[in-house]
C-alpha positions in Angstrom: 186.7 65.7 98.7 184.6 65.0 95.7 183.1 62.1 97.6 181.9 64.4 100.4 180.4 66.9 97.9 178.6 64.0 96.2 177.1 62.9 99.5 176.0 66.4 100.3 174.5 66.7 96.9 172.6 63.4 97.3 171.3 64.6 100.7 169.8 67.8 99.3 168.4 65.9 96.4 166.6 63.5 98.8 165.4 66.5 100.9 164.2 68.3 97.8 162.4 65.2 96.6 160.6 64.8 99.9 159.6 68.4 99.9 158.3 68.2 96.4 156.3 65.1 97.3 154.9 66.8 100.4 154.0 69.9 98.4 152.2 67.7 95.8 150.3 65.9 98.5 149.2 69.2 100.0 148.2 70.6 96.6 146.2 67.5 95.7 144.6 67.5 99.1 143.4 71.1 98.6 145.6 72.6 101.3 146.2 75.7 99.2 142.6 76.0 98.0 140.5 78.9 99.1 137.9 78.0 101.8 134.5 77.2 100.4 132.0 80.1 100.3 128.5 80.5 101.6 126.3 83.3 100.3 124.4 85.4 102.8 121.8 87.9 101.7 120.5 90.3 104.4 117.9 93.0 104.6 118.9 95.9 106.7 115.7 95.5 108.8 116.1 91.8 109.2 116.2 90.2 112.7 117.0 86.7 113.9 120.5 85.4 113.5 123.3 87.7 112.8 126.0 87.1 110.2 128.9 88.2 112.4 128.0 85.6 115.0 127.6 82.9 112.3 130.9 83.8 110.7 132.7 83.7 114.0 131.5 80.1 114.6 132.4 79.0 111.1 136.0 80.2 111.6 138.3 79.6 108.7 136.5 76.5 107.4 133.9 78.5 105.5 133.8 82.0 104.1 130.5 83.9 104.7 130.0 86.2 101.8 127.5 88.8 103.2 125.6 91.1 100.8 122.9 93.5 101.6 119.7 93.5 99.6 119.8 96.0 96.7 117.6 95.6 93.7 116.4 92.1 93.0 117.4 89.6 95.8 116.8 86.7 93.5 119.4 87.9 91.0 121.8 88.5 93.9 121.2 84.9 95.0 121.9 83.6 91.5 125.1 85.7 91.3 126.4 84.2 94.6 125.6 80.7 93.3 127.4 81.4 90.1 130.4 82.4 92.2 130.4 79.0 93.7 128.4 79.3 97.0 127.8 75.9 98.3 124.8 77.1 100.4 122.7 80.2 100.6 121.3 82.0 103.7 118.4 84.5 103.3 118.0 86.8 106.3 114.8 88.6 105.3 112.6 90.9 107.3 109.7 90.3 104.8 109.1 87.4 102.5 109.8 88.2 98.8 107.0 88.5 96.3 107.8 85.1 94.7 109.4 82.9 97.4 108.9 79.8 95.2 111.5 81.3 92.8 114.1 80.9 95.4 113.1 77.4 96.1 113.5 76.7 92.3 116.9 78.3 92.3 118.1 76.2 95.1 116.9 73.1 93.3 118.5 74.2 90.1 122.0 74.4 91.8 121.3 71.5 94.1 122.4 73.4 97.2 120.7 73.9 100.6 119.0 77.2 101.3 118.3 78.5 104.8 115.7 81.2 105.5 116.0 83.4 108.6 113.9 86.2 110.0 110.2 86.2 109.2 108.7 83.0 108.1 108.7 83.0 104.2 105.7 80.7 103.7 105.4 77.2 102.4 106.2 78.2 98.8 109.7 79.1 99.9 110.2 75.5 101.2 109.0 73.7 98.1 112.4 72.2 97.5 113.3 69.6 100.0 116.6 71.1 100.9 115.2 74.6 101.8 114.9 75.2 105.5 113.6 77.8 107.9 115.3 78.8 111.2 113.1 81.0 113.2 110.4 81.2 115.9 106.8 80.4 116.6 105.0 83.5 117.9 102.3 81.1 119.3 104.8 80.0 121.9 105.6 83.6 122.9 101.9 84.1 123.2 101.5 81.1 125.5 104.4 82.4 127.8 102.9 85.9 128.0 99.4 84.7 128.4 100.3 82.5 131.4 102.2 85.3 132.9 99.3 87.7 132.4 96.9 85.3 134.1 99.2 84.9 137.1 99.5 88.7 137.4 95.7 89.0 137.4 95.3 86.3 140.0 97.9 87.8 142.4 96.5 91.3 142.0 99.4 92.8 140.3 97.1 93.5 137.4 94.4 94.8 139.7 90.7 94.2 138.8 89.9 97.8 139.1 86.2 97.7 138.4 85.5 94.3 140.1 84.0 92.6 137.0 86.4 89.6 137.2 87.6 90.4 133.7 91.1 91.3 132.7 90.7 94.6 130.8 93.6 94.8 128.3 94.9 97.2 125.7 96.7 95.7 122.7 99.1 97.4 120.3 100.3 95.3 117.4 103.0 96.4 114.9 102.0 95.1 111.5 105.7 95.1 110.6 105.9 92.0 112.9 104.2 89.2 110.8 103.4 87.1 113.9 101.5 89.9 115.6 98.0 88.5 115.2 99.1 85.0 116.2 100.8 86.4 119.3 97.6 88.2 120.4 95.4 85.1 119.8 97.6 82.9 121.9 98.0 85.4 124.7 94.2 85.6 125.1 93.7 81.9 124.7 96.3 81.1 127.4 94.7 83.5 129.8 91.4 81.7 129.3 93.2 78.3 129.7 94.2 79.5 133.2 90.7 80.6 134.1 91.2 84.3 133.5 88.7 85.9 131.0 89.6 89.1 129.2 87.9 92.1 127.8 89.2 94.3 125.1 89.5 97.9 126.3 91.1 99.0 123.1 93.1 97.3 120.3 95.3 98.8 117.6 97.1 97.2 114.7 99.1 99.4 112.4 102.5 100.2 111.0 105.0 102.0 113.2 104.4 105.4 111.5 100.7 105.2 112.3 100.6 103.5 115.6 101.4 106.4 117.8 99.0 108.7 116.0 96.2 106.2 116.1 96.8 105.5 119.8 96.5 109.2 120.7 93.2 109.4 118.8 91.5 106.0 119.4 92.7 105.1 122.9 92.4 108.5 124.7 89.1 107.2 126.0 89.2 103.4 126.1 86.2 101.2 126.5 87.1 100.6 130.1 90.0 101.3 132.4 92.9 99.1 131.2 94.4 96.8 133.7 97.2 95.3 131.6 99.0 96.4 128.3 100.1 94.0 125.6 102.6 95.0 122.9 103.6 92.9 119.9 107.3 94.1 120.1 109.4 96.9 121.5 108.7 99.0 118.5 104.9 98.9 119.3 105.7 99.8 122.9 107.8 102.7 121.7 105.0 104.0 119.5 102.6 103.9 122.4 105.0 105.7 124.7 105.1 108.5 122.2 101.3 108.8 122.5 101.4 108.5 126.3 100.9 112.2 127.0 97.5 111.9 125.4 96.5 108.8 127.4 95.3 110.0 130.8 94.7 106.5 132.0 98.4 105.7 131.5 99.9 108.5 133.6 103.1 108.4 135.6 101.3 107.0 138.6 99.4 104.3 136.7 100.8 100.9 137.7 99.8 99.0 134.6 101.8 95.8 133.8 103.4 95.8 130.4 104.0 92.6 128.5 105.8 92.3 125.2 108.3 90.4 123.1 112.0 91.1 122.3 114.4 89.9 119.7 117.3 89.1 122.0 118.1 88.5 125.7 119.9 91.9 125.8 116.9 93.7 124.5 114.6 91.9 127.0 116.9 92.8 129.9 117.0 96.5 128.9 113.1 96.5 128.9 113.0 94.9 132.3 115.8 96.9 133.9 114.5 100.2 132.7 111.0 99.4 134.1 109.3 99.7 130.8 108.0 96.1 130.9 107.2 93.6 133.6 107.5 90.5 131.4 109.2 89.9 128.1 109.2 86.8 125.9 112.5 86.9 124.1 113.8 85.2 121.0 117.2 83.5 121.3 119.1 84.9 118.3 122.4 83.5 119.6 121.0 80.0 119.5 119.6 80.7 116.0 123.1 81.8 114.9 124.7 78.6 116.4 122.2 76.4 114.7 122.6 78.1 111.4 126.4 77.8 111.5 126.1 74.1 112.4 123.7 73.6 109.4 126.2 75.3 107.1 129.0 73.1 108.3 126.9 70.0 107.7 126.2 71.3 104.2 129.9 71.7 103.5 130.4 68.0 104.3 127.3 67.0 102.3 125.6 65.8 105.4 122.0 66.3 106.4 121.8 69.9 107.5 120.2 69.1 110.9 122.6 66.3 111.8 123.8 66.3 115.4 121.4 69.1 116.6 119.2 68.9 119.7 116.5 71.0 117.9 114.7 68.7 115.6 112.9 70.1 112.5 109.2 70.1 112.3 109.1 69.3 108.6 111.6 71.8 107.2 111.3 74.3 110.1 113.6 74.6 113.1 111.7 76.7 115.7 114.0 78.3 118.3 112.1 78.4 121.6 111.1 81.7 123.2 112.1 82.3 126.8 110.5 84.4 129.4 112.1 87.2 131.5 110.3 88.9 134.3 111.0 91.8 136.7 
């Protein structure tokens, strides 16, 4: 009897020893450690990639610690790094006053920093491991300019006064930092396709002033507009508020509207509602995917752009615009 008890005891001792060894191996291997953390600072008005999309693609491998800007974003960034963030994402609607300070902070902690939203300027990328994931408004301008030229050629944007010039109205939202670049490339691309333009009226203002200025300054444009360009849906919305004061843009006026949008969904809504004939839209889903992949590379101490089809131009990953038409 004692012999059987001794065997049972030995069996449980062996099992216990194996369990202890397994536990020790898991412990040493970091199985019970918390997932590494990535800091994400977001302005409420920021566009581009979205933290929930990034977090979904990261899964349980990385924790995305999202904080909204309150007070000094540089101090918030330092706090996240002191808490152990292995990388930092800045989703900013506007570049901070001292972007070089963020570059210095990333260099101090030797971590990668990824900028989203509006381009922060070269000073923000002084440290070699700082990156920008965004767009090039010049490309959106090329897409819209080519479309405008084709619309003029096929008569959709009718040459109402027979002067062989495409009379346009432009409304640019100064809250969109690429507004001036967008306009320049629209007009340059029209000329590239042999369509010359004439300015019937141009506005550039913040959202609060754009509608009021449109009602005052565009009630009697220099010529009958034949096409309308808007920097973004917000500029279009402001002009729509002024529409009752714009006799040339009445309900029966078939004036093609071309603009940009921040996502495929927003572009589709503009097209399907009849508010725009062509929209160059920014692929935020692709920006989210790329950002998540960059963070996963950072977690394994790999080059952030490793394995990506989109190659960086210097330290900038430009997500291509796409065109949607009615």
